N, C-alpha and C positions, 0 to 999 in steps of 0.2 A: 449468355450463358454462362454462370457462375461455376468455378472449379471450388473445391471444397477449402482450397488455399486461400481464395477469393473471397469467400465466406466467414474465415477467421477472424474473430474480432480480440485484437489486443487490447486489454487493460493495464494500466500500471498506474498503482498508488504511490504520487509523490510526497516528498518531504514528511514521510509518515513519523510519529511520534512513537519512535522505537529504538531503544538503544539501551546500552549496558549502563549498571549506576558507575556515573564519573567516579575517577579517582577522589576527588577534592570532597566526596560525599561519603568515604568509606568510613569515616570515625564518628559519623553522624549518629545519634542513640537510635535514631528511626531506622536508617540502614543497617546497624548492628542488631537490633531486634529482629528484622526481617531476615536476615542472615542465620540467626539463631534459630528462627521457628522454621527456616527451610533447610536449616543444616548445611548450607552453604558460604562460600566466601562472598564478600560484600561484591567483589567484581564479576561473580558469576549471574548476579541479581539484574533483571528487567527492572529500568527507572518506572516505576508506578505511583502516581500522583497521589492515589487514594492511600498508599502506604508511606509515601515519602515527602508530602506535602511542605511539611515546615524545612525541611533539609534541602530543598530545591528553591527556597527564599534567594540561595546565593548564584544560584545560576542565570546565565544570559539566554534571554528569549525563553524564560522559564514557562511564559504563556502557550507555548507551541511544543511543551514536553511533557513526558510521563502521562502519556494516553496509551498504552498498547490498545486497549479495550476497542479505540476506533478502528484499526487494522485488523483486529481479530474479527469484530461484527461484519466488516465488508470483505473479507473473505470469505467467510461462512455464504453471504449473499451470492456471490459472482459464482462460487463452486457449487451452488444449489441450483444447478439446472442441468437437464439433459443435453445440452448443448457442450457444456463443460466436458460430461464425461465422455462426449464424442470427439474431443479435441479442438473444438470449434472456439473455445474461450481461451486464450493465452491470457496468464496472469502472472504480472511482475509487482515489485514493491520496492521502494527505497527507504532504506535504514536513515534515520536522522544525521549520521556519519556520510552519506551520499552514495553509498554502496547500494549497487543493484542487484535484487535477487528474484529467482525464477520459480513458480511453482509448476511443477510438473503436471501435465493433463491427467486428469483423474486421482490425483493424491487429494485425501480428506483431511482437511484442517482440523484440529483437536477442537471438538465444541467445548470442552470443558475449559475456563479462562487462564487456570494455572496450570494445565499441561500444557497450554498455548505458548504460556510465558517460559515455561521451561523449555521447551523446542526453539523458542527464539533464541534463547540465552545460549543456547548449542550452536545455533546457526551463525550467531553473530561473532561468535568465538572460533569457529572451526571453517566457516564461511560455506558449510554444507551440512545436511541431514540426510541419513544416519550418518555418522563418522564413517563407516564401513561400507562396502557393497554398493549396490547402484543408488546415486542420488536421487532423493526424491524432491528437495528444495536446495538451489545453490547458486551461489554469487556468480553472475554474468559478466558485471561491470562494475568499475571502481567509481564511475561517476556518471550524474546523468548526461553530461555531453557526449559520452563514449558510447551511451545508450542511445541517445537520439540520432548519433552520425550513423550509427549501424542499421537503424530500424528507417533512415532517410526520412525523419520528421516526428513531429508530436503536435497532436490536437488538443489542447488545455481546455479544460473546463475551469471557468473564473465567472465569477459573480460579475466583474466589469468587462466581459466579453460581449461579443456580438450576438443579441439574443435569437435564436433558432428553435424551430420545432426539433423534436428527438427523433422524429423520422428522418429529418436531413442530416442530422449529427450521424446517426448510424450507417446511413450510407455513404457520407462522405466519408467516414474512417475504413469504412471496407472498400470504397473505391480506391482511396489513396494508400490503403495498406499500411495507415499508419495508427500507431498507438494513441488511445484515450487516456489522458491522464487526468485523475483525479487527487485533489489534496486529501492527506489524512493526518490532519492535524486540527486542533480543539478550535483555536483563535488566530488572529493575524492574518498576514497576507501572504502569496508565494515569494520567494526570496526574488529580486531583480535578474539576477543570473538565471532562475529558472523561467520567468517569463520571455525572455529574451532567446531561449531555446525552443520555444513553442513558435511551430510555422504558421498555427492559427488559434484563435482563442475565442470560445463561445460560453453564453449563459442559457441555461435551458429553463431558468426563471427569473425574468428580468430584476434587478436590483433585490433578488432574496438570497439569503444563505442557507442552501440546505445541509442538512449532515452530511458525511461522506458517504454513508450507507443508504441514504435516502438517495443519492446522486446514482449510485452503483446499482440500486435496484431498479430503478426507472430505465437506466441504460440497459440492464438484462431485461426485461420486460418488453421492451422495444424490439429488442434483439431477437426473442424469440417471435414475436410478432411479426417481423421481417422474415423469419425463416418458418414462418407456418405452423409454428407451436401453440399459437393463440387464436 
């Protein structure tokens, strides 16, 4: 017989393409234009490829950066289930700089993308939102290493991992009480350091690259089915 704690599913979005505009780009005309448009300082802006494409040309790993929309869409999907409202879906995400943040159960992520970016900019600067009162999203760990150590493991969804069925993946995560890690970047692969931290690595479609929100949606659907909501 499962307790509610046993039935809770933890999802962490790893290496998400979420960061403030790096200092070396503050003087670029695209960044200046964005800062003027939103009446903000360049360092208070979220890096966004749709706005800062040319500016990003000088950045290392530019193909993995500037896509906050990936995390935004994925968070909307995993929080849009009654199981999340019941506290049975625990949600974390890793920013580009490595910090891990926790979304308090029941918190509604802004549906409007611009509002989401504003909230994330505040979060990355202050490490919690809102700035005062009870936090709704806050930093829990400075690194993935700290997170995995505290959680006791990590199951990573990886296109080169062992092919398994979704039903096994969900039951495995629940039995191990281990978080499911999903990459939240547009191109490329996980860092080698990330792969080393995963105790198990699985693929749900052999040889196929699914979008982050596609993976998240399939997991949530299977979890709902497991819990009798389908």
